[in-house]
N, C-alpha and C positions, 0 to 999 in steps of 0.2 A: 249765037250765046250757048246753045247746047253744045258745039264743037268747042269753043272753049273750057266749059265746065270739065267735061271729059279730057281735054288735054291737062287741066290743072291736076285731075285726079290722080292721071297717071303719074304725071313729075311728081308728086307728093309722094305716093306709093313708092318710083323707082329711087328717092332719096332717102326712103326708111330703110327699105333693103339694102341699100348700099352701106349704111352706117353700120349696119347689125352686122354684113359680113367682112367688112373691114376693120372695126372696132372704132373705127374716128366717132367722135362725136357729134350728135347733130347739132344743128343750130337753137340756139335758145328758145327761138320761137316756135321750133317743130318740136321740142325734147317735151317728154309728160312731165308736168311738175311735180317736184319731191317737197316731202315735209320735213323738218329738221329733225333729228335724232332726239330721241328721250333717252335721257340719261338712266343706267341702272345702276343703283346701289347695291355691290359685293355684300351679302352677308359674313359679317365678322366671324371667322374660323374659332372654333371652339376651343379652348386652351387645351394641349397635349398633357396628360399629366405626366410628370418625370417617373422613370421605370423604378421600381420599387427596388431597395439594396439592402439585403436581409445583414442586419449588423452580427458580426461575430460577436459572440462572448464573450467578456473580459477574461483574460487568463486569471487562477487564481494561483497558480505554483510556478516557482520558476527553476532554473538549475545553473549552477555554475563548477568549471572543470578546474581544479588549482593542483599545480605539480609541488612537488618539493623541491624541486630545483629547476630554475626558469631559465639557464643556462646548461648546456650539454658541454662535456667534451669532444673536441672535433675528431673525427674519423675512429670513433671508439665506440664498440657497445656497451650501452650502461642500464642498469635498473635504477627506478626511482621510485617512490610512492607518489598515488595518485587520490586526492580526495574527490567526488563527486557530492554536491549538496544540492539538496533540494528543499527548497522554503515554503512554507503557505503564507498567501498574501494576505492582505487584511481583507475583513469580510466585505463582500458588494450587498448583500442580500441579506438586512438585518432577519429577516423571518427566516425558521429553518423548515423543510419540509418535516411531514410527519413521522416519529420515532414508531418502529415495528419491532420489540425489544422483547427476546425471551430466555429468560433466566431459568439456569438447569441448576439445580442443587445438588451437592452430594448427602445422602441423607442415610449413609449406611451409618452400622454401629460404631463406627470408629469418630463419628463427627459428635456422638452423643455427652452433652454437658455445654461446655463451653462456645466447643464449635458451633455446633447447629443453632443456639441462643445467638451469636452473633449474628451468624448467616441469614436468620429470620428477620432480625433489626433491620439487616441489609437491605432486606426483600423489599420491607416497611418503607423504607427511606427512598427507594426507588418509586414505589407508587406515589410518594410525597411529591416527589420532585419531576414526576411527570404530567404534561400538559393535557389538558381536554381536546381529543382528538388522535391522540398517540394511542398504540395497542400496547398490552401488554399480556404476557403468558408469565406462569410458574410451572418447573416440572420440577420433580424429585426424582432420586434414584437410589435405591437401596439394593436389594435383591431383583428388584423391577422397577421398570418406572412408572411415574405416576403425576397424571396433571393435577396439580394442585389449584391454579387459576389460569381455567379456560380462557385462549385468545378473545379478549374485548377492548372495544376502544373504550378509554379513561373518561368518564363523567363522575359525577359525584355517589351514584349507586354502585357503581361497577368498583369505583374507589375503596368504599366502606366495606363490600363482599368481598376484595380481595384481601385487607386487611386481617378480615378474620379468618379467611381460609390460612392465611401464611402462619397465626397463632395457633393452630391446629397440628403443625407438622411436628411428626416425632423421628428420631433416627433408630435407624434399624435395618438389619441385613447386611449383606455383603455389596459389591459395588460394580454394579450393571452402567458404566459410565455411557456406552454403545446404545444401550437402552436407552436412557436419558438423553443423549446426543439426538437420537434419530426421534424421538417424542418432541422435542426443541421446535428440528425442524418442521415438523406437521403443524405444528403449533403457528411456526410462524409464517406458515404459507395463508393462514386463514385472511391475513391483512398484509400480504406481498404485495408492493405496488414500486414498478420501477423507479419512480420517482420519491420512493419514501429511503429513512435510513434503516434497512434492515439488519440487526444486530442479535449472535446471543454471546451472552456472560454467562462464562461455565466456572463453578466454584467445587473445589475437590482435595480431599486431603490424605487419598491414598492411592494404592495401586488398583486398576480397573480390573475386571475378572478377565478380558480379552483386550490387549493393546491394540491390535493389529486392525481390530474392526473399527477400533475407534479412530483412528487414524485416516479408515477408509471414510468414515462421515466426515469429517474434517475436508477433504477432498469434494466430498459432495455440496459440502457447503460451499467450498470457494466458485464450485461452477455455478452456483445460485447467487455468486456475490452476496454471500453473507460473511462477512468475518467474525472471528471467534475470540473473545476476550477470555482466556483462560486464567484463572486466578489459583495458584497452588498455596496451600493453610498448613501450616505448622511442618513436622520433622520427616514426615514417613510419604509423603504423595511422589511420584515419579516424574521428577524435574524434567528429564528429558523429553517425556512423553506430552505432558504438558505446554512445554516450548513448542513442540512439533505441532501441536494440533493449531495451535497461534497462527505459527508461521506459514503453514500449509492452506489454510483457510484465510489469510492477509489480515489476520488480526494481531495482537499483542499480547504477549504473557509479564505476567504480576508475582513474585514470592512476597507471599505475606505470612511474617514470622510471629503477629501477635492477632488473634481473630476480632481483637478488639478494633483494630484498622480493616476490616473488611468493609464494613459502610463508609470509610472514608474513600475506599476505594472505589465501591459502587456509586457515590457522589462526583467524583473527580470523572468517572466514565461518562455520565448523564452529560455533566460540564462540556467535554470533549464533542459529545454529540451537536451540543446546543452552538459549538464555535466552528463545526464542521466548513471546509473552504473547498477541498479537494476529494474526489472519490476517486477508487480506482487507478491507482497513481503509479507510474511505473516508468524507467528510464530505459532509453536505448541509445547503447555507444557504439560508435563505429570508429576504430582506430586509422590514423594515416599510414601511409608507407612504411615499412620497418618497425611498427608496435606492434606488440602484442601482450595480452596481459598473462601474468603468470599463475597469479592467485588474487582470488579475494578474500575480505577477513568479513565473515557473517555472513556472505552470500558465494554462490557457486556461480564463478567467473573464471575463464580461460580462451585463450584465441585472439583474435582480432574484432570479435564484437561479444557486447554483453548485453544483456538484459536484466534491471534490477527492479525488483517490486519493491514498491514502497506503501502502497494499500490506502489508508486514508491518512488524511492532513488538517489538521485544523490551524485556525489562525494564528502566523508567530512561529509555527512547529518549524524546526530544523531537522532532517534526517542527514546526516553524513555517510557513506559508502566509503571504504578505502580499497584502494587495489596497488599490487605490485606489478610494476609493468616494463615490462625490455623493451630498448629503442635499440636499432643498429646506428651503425655509424653514417653520421655526415660531413660533409666537408664544412669549411671552416666561414663563419659567417650567414651560412643557409639558415634561413627558417625551417622549422622543424613541425609538421603537424601532426598535433598530438590525437586530440578526438574531437569528433561531431557527437553531440549529445541533445538529444531531444528528450524533454519530462512529459509526456502523454497525461491526459487526467481528463473527469469529468465534472462537472459543478454538483454540487451536494443534490440538485432536483435531478440530477441524470442527464440524458441529453446526447450531443454528440461530441467524440473526442476533441480535447482541445489542446493541440503541441506547442511547445515553446521550445525554440533550440538556440544553442551556442556552439562555438568554437574556441577550441584553447591550443594553443601552440606555444615551440618553445625556441630556442635559439641554439645555435651550435656554434662554439668559440674554441680556437686554440690557445686564448689566451687564461695561464693559470688564475689570476687573480679575478678574472670576472667568472670564474668557475666556482670560487668562493661561496657565492651567493647563494643562501638557502632559504626556505620557507620554514621556520622553524614550527610554527602553529601547525602546519599540514605533518611536518615530523612527529611532533609530541602528539598529535591525534592518532596518528597510525602506531604509536608504540601503543598507546591506551587499548587500542582496538585490535591488534595483533593481541596482547597478553588476553583480553576478555573471551576471544575466537577461542584461543588454545584451549582455557579454563570450560569452557562450554563443550568443544569437541573431545576434550579428555575426560570429563564426566561420560560422555555419550558412550567412548570406547571402552572405559570400563565397565556402564551397564550392560555391553555387547559381550563381555569376557574378556577381552583384548588388553588385559593389564600392562604388557611389556609395552605397545604403541602408546597407551596412555600415558604411562610413566615418563615415557621418551620424549613426547609432546611437552609436558609438563616442564621437563629439565628446561627445555629449549624457550619455551616462555618465560621462563623464572630468569633466564638471563636478559632476554630483550627488557623485563620488568626492573632488572638490576641496574641496566644500565641507563634506560630511561628516568629512572629515579634519580640518578648521579646527573646526567645533562641537565634533565629540565628542574632540577630540585621538588621534585613531586613526590609530596609523601605518603599522596594515594596509591602510585607506582611501587612505592616502597613497602606500604602494608601488604600489595599484592605479593611480592617475593614470600613472606610471613605466611599467607594464606595457603598459596600453592605449597609450601613447605607441608603444613599442617593436610592439606587436601591429601596429598601423597601417602599419609598414613592411613588413611580410610578408605582410599579407592575399594580393597579388596572387600569391604562390607558393600560395594555397589554390584558387584559381578554375580551373575545369575547362577546358583547350585549344579553343581556339576551332574552329568546325567545318570542314571541308576545302571550301575554293572549289569550285563546279563549273567553274572555269575553268582550275585549276590543271593545270599541264602542256600546256598549250596554246600555249603560246608567249609571249614577250614582249607586254604590254600586252594580254594577255586576262586577266588578273586577278590575283588572287593566286597566286604561283608554287608556294605549299609550305603543309601544315599548319604553324600559329606552334606553336613549341615552348613547352609550358608554364614559366616561369619556376623556376628551382630554389631551394630556400632552403638554406642552410649546414647541418648537423646540429642549430648550436647555436640559429638560428633555428626549424627544425622542432621541437626538443625545448620551447624557450620557447613556441610555439603551445599544443602540447601540455599543457605543465604550466602556463597560463592558465586553459585551459579544463577540467583536472582541479581546480583550486582553486575556479576559479566553480563546478563542480557538487558539489563537497563542501558550500559555504555553503548551493547550494539543497536541498540532500537532508539538510541538518542534520547532518551529518559533521563 
């Protein structure tokens, strides 16, 4: 028995070890019993969120480029006119950012009477037009600047206090326009925000004590993204300077022939701020092969590329810029690449630059019939802008003392006006011809007085005996010059 038990044990161990070493499966009666596997339920994976994609803000401006002739002569150098049109699109945001406005008013002695009375009425209308949360300051300048209404947010209390302060304004002293602009900028900084609408409205009726320093203030305003809306009032202000202040700061210029119209212009400006759709708008142009800009009208542009500053755009506003462009010859049937154009702008509340691009092309043809086609709308617009630009530049040349160049330029644009009036049956251009003829007769009144001779007062024969007096224009002539300039600026600014 004992031997039999030992033999069985040895045999069992041998079989088990053999199965382990060879990988063979032991017989069922010798294998260890196994339990059935328990199914394990896998956890439901958590949903993976979709990646967040920042939506680009909707554009609020667009641009189009149109040539005066869509078909060019093959293998021939030509010049055409090109219109660059920028348009403000419909408002997306119905609520506007807060307005931060500084009104800078000429309160020098020349404003005494109806001028200062209407300016005060206009300031009062601005106080009424602004909403709660907007900020307003009012600065006057005579011999020195004065803060009439310090920068405050509009509420019932500040509104009443502002009206009381406006009523106390009086006109006296000389014309420290530079001081007024400087203090106006300082007041504006109190409530300046990147997402706010920051503006200066300047009203003046005279020549400032220091024109050069006033221009420097406009450059400072531009660097701080503060456009200046300049309003020239009456027959005596320096129209060239007031327009320059607006242009260099990215604002607009307006001529006001009647003080009673000041309030309406102020209200229009507030209305435009309420309908603002694009800020800091400008156009980048890049010409195709063989394309060069000869000159711009109302803008400085030459060469293959250009940067056109537009400034602010309101809903539905259209701003046109015209260029004279030269194109080299292209083979018959070829597509002529004209311009890549991109309008850059920001939304009223600021933020990132929004670019919108377009491309314009022409066609070269040897067929004379195909080349007869012309865009008369562009040609007509170019004629009006060329005349307006010539009037503005002619007046500026006269103010700088270059009467010969001023007359030569006015003669040239008078011919453009004559031809345009006949070709397009345009009564406005016909009126410009008469206007230019009158302007030429009064140009000498704009020239600065000649310098004092070093020999003055040294006796007979020693040289010029006295400082030559500046020729004076009649009030009607002076008003006519400012009116011609104002009408021309409206055309250039698209008003």
